[in-house]
N, C-alpha and C positions, 0 to 999 in steps of 0.2 A: 334298395339303397345299401345293399350289403357291401362292406369293405372287403377288399381282397386279402385273404389271410396270407401271411408270409410263412417262411419256414419256422420262424419263432412263433410259438403259439401265444395267445393272449395270456397274461399273467393269471387271470381268473379262470382260464380254460374256455372262455367265450368272451365275445365283445358286445353282448346284449346289455347295454345300459338300460335298465328297466325301471329305474326310480330316480326322481328328483325330490330331495327332502328339504323342506323349509322349516327353520326354527322360528317360532312366532311367540309373541307375548300374550295374545288373546286368541285362543283357538276357536272360540265361538264365533267371533266376528270374522276371522280370516276364513274359516270354512264356509261361512255364508257367502263371502265374496267369491271364493273359488267355485262354489256350486253355481253361482250366477254366470261366472266366466265359462264354465264347462257345460252348462245347460243340464244339470242333474239336481235331484233333491239333495238338500243339505244333509250330510251324514252325521250320525251321532259320534262323538268322541268316546274313547274308552281310556281308562287309566292302566298303565302297566303295573305288573305285580310288585309286591314288596320284595325286599332283598332275598327272602326265602324262595320266592318264585323266580325272580328275574336274574338273581345272582350277578349283578353288575359289578365288574371290576374295571376301574378307571386308573390308568397310569400305574398299574400294579397293585392298587389298593381297593378292597371291597368298599362299596358306597351304597347309600340309601337313595340313590338317584331314581326318580320315577318321572314319567311323562304322560301327559294327555296326548293321545294319537288319533289322527284321522287319516284314512287312506281313500284316495279318489283315483279311479282308473280312467285313462284317456285311451284313444285308439293307438297311441304309441307308448308313452311312459306312464307310470303310476306317480301321482303326487302324494307325498307323505307330509303332513303337517304335524309339528312336534312342539308342544308347550312344556318345557322342563320345570321341575321343582327347583328349590334352592340348593339342593345337595350337589356335591362335586360330580361332574360328568362332562363329556365333550360338548353336549348341547348347551348346558349351563355356561360353560366357558365361552362358547361361541356367542351366546346372547350377551354376556357381560363384556366381551372384548370387541366383537365385530358388530353386534346388533342383529336384527332380524334379517333373514335372507336364506339363500340356498346353502345348506350345510354339507351335503354329500351327494354323490351318485352311487348307485348300488348295482351289484351283479349277483345273480343266483349262482351258487356253486354246489356240487354234489357233496364235497367234503371240505370243511374249513380246516380240519386237521391236515389235509394234503395241500391246500392252497395257501394257507397263511405262511408256511415256511418259504414259499416261492416269493411272496412279497417281502418277507424279512430278508431273504438273501439278496434282494434287489435294493435294499436300503430303506424299506418302508416298514417301520416297526409297528407292533400292536399298540393301539391307543386305548381301546375299550372293548370289552366283551360282555355278552349277556345272553339270557335265554328268552325266547318268545313267551308272551303271556297268554295269548288266545289260541295257540296251537303248539304242536311239538316242533321246535326248531330253535335255532340260535343265530347270533350275528357277531361279527367283529368289525370294528373300524380300524383301518390301517392309516398311518400318518403319511399321506401322499401330498400334503399341502404344499411343500416347497416346490415340487416338480410339476404337479397337476393343478395347483391353485385351488383345490378343493379336496375334501377327504373322500376315500373310497370305503364303501361298506360291502362286506361279503355276507350273503344270506344263505343259510342252509336250513331247508325245511323238510320235514318227514312227508308232507303232502304238498301237492302243487299249490302255490299261492294263487289267490283269486285276482286275476288281472283283467277280467272281462269288464268292459264298460257297462255302466248301469243300463238296465233294460227300460227303466222309467226315466225318460229324458224329455227335454224341451229345447227350444232353439238356443244354442250357445250365444253368448254375448257378441262374439265376433263373427258369427255365422259358421264357425268351425271350432272344434275342440282338439284338433290334432297338433300337438307340439312338434315343430319341425327341427328346431335348432336349440342348442345350448351354446352360448358364445362367451368366451373368456378373454379378457384383456391381459396381455403379457408384455414384459419388458424385452424378452428375447424370443422371437418367434421360432427360431431354429431349435433352441434348446427345449422349448415347450412342445414342439412338434415331435422331437425325438422321444420325449417322455411319453406322450400320448400314443405314438405309434407302437412303442414297446409295450405299454399297458394293454393296448387293444389288439396287438398282433397284426397290424396292417402296414402296408407300404406308405412311405412318406409321399405326400402329394405336392403338386406344384405350388410354389409361392406366388400369390397373386398380388399385384401392385394396384393401388387405386388408380382409376383412369384420370384423364385430363379434366380439369374443373369445368370446362365448358360442356362436357358430357355428364359428369356426375352431379353438378349443380347442388353441392352440399350447402345447406343452411343450418347453422348451429346456433341455438339460442337467439334466433331472429336475424342473424348476420351471415352473409355469404362467407364461405371459407373454402380453402383448398381441401381441407379434411383428408390430408394425405395419410396413408396407412399401408401396411401390407398384411396379408392374412392367408390362412390356409383352411380348407374345408376337409374334414376327416369323416367319412361315412361309417356308421355302424348300422346294425340291422334295424334299429328302431329310431335312432336319433342322429342328427348330424352335429358334430362338434366343429365350431368355428373358433379359430385362434386369431386374435387381432393384436398386432403391434402398431400402436399409433405413431405418426410422424410428428413433425414440429409444429404444424399449424393447429389452430384451435379445433377441437372436436369433442364429442361426448366421450370417446375412448381415452383421449389424452387427459381430460378432466377427471375421469374415473381413476386412471392410473395415479395422477397427482394427489387425488383426494383420499382414495381408499387403498391404493396399491393394486397388485395383481389379483385377479379373481373373476368370478362370474359377473358378466355385464348385463346380459339379457337372455330371454327366451323368445322364440319366434313362432308366429302363426302366419300361414299363407292365406290371404284374404282377397276379397273382391270389393270394388267400390271404395277405394282408398279414402277419398274425401269424406264419404259418408261415415266410415269407421273412425276417422280422426275426429270428426265433429261429435260423434257419439261419445267417445272417450273424453273429449274436452268438456262436453256438457256434464259429464260425471265428475269433473274436477281433476282430470289427468292431462296436463298440458303437453304439447309437443316439445321434445328436446332437440331433435335433429331430423332432417329429411334429406333425401338425395336419390340419385339414380344408381342402379347397379353399374359396376365398373365396365361392363360390356354393353350397357344400354338396353338390356333385355328385361328390365323391371325397375321398380322403385321401392323405397323403404321409408318407414317413419318410426322413430323411437318415441314412445310415450312414457311420461313419468308416472308410472303406476306403482311406484315403490311403497307409497303410503298404505295401500291395501293388499297388494300382491307380492310385496317384499322383493321385487325384482322389476327391472325395466321390461316392458313388453314391446317387441318389435313387430310391426305390421309389414309383411312382404306382399307386394302385388307384382305378379309376373305378366309381362306383355305377351299377347298371343303372337307367335312368330308366323 
């Protein structure tokens, strides 16, 4: 699923989005739910170091920001769960203004000193910096929110980070723990695509328009709808980015844009036995938001309202055998 690199290299030097980070209010409960989703033992959280160790600087000022952290590896990306304390910091600000949800995507870099100026020169200033607690390394958050609808974190580590999935595992909730997509709702598909292709160093892909309603058969909140939209898929080495610009008819994308504004809408898993998986999630208290067929008729999808426990909508994708 590698994207084709252009002459312009990715801003971070690579386009391996290797982490999706969630800001949460209760890391104990949330890590228990994610462990069930991924089919792994519940990991223990750890507390980041005090200011002497972590040296956090937020918007140019030192802060006593500390967080409880949990890392969970999947076959594609790593999930990071973050429960911040009350001190000033980007995670605290996110929790207070946006609420729980996906806070950033991350890239590993060889040298923050080399890569941070690249982001700054492209209009993405430093937001927060700090040192790792449990290993020798450091991080920065750059303010990409306006263009990319989420923040970008650069990670520099003296030793390779552990990204191997747990050897002790059991059946994932959905039959798979491989995250395929991160989907973002935007107002201007063309502008968002330009920004992501520049970030990732890949060629712009074809704009796809939603198919005719007799093919897509979209049902949103129990009512048939045209569900018109246009979107673009951008492949990276680990994860596919889907950008979605909703049209005028009712849909989960349009409602998200009107309610929350631009930003992360869902993560996706490719599953089998759609009805069985929908019932499983419904029985757990996660209702269906929207269902439909792919624009090309080669599969179907269901968005499940899993935000109460997983802080993001989960999309089930089922591909028809050709």
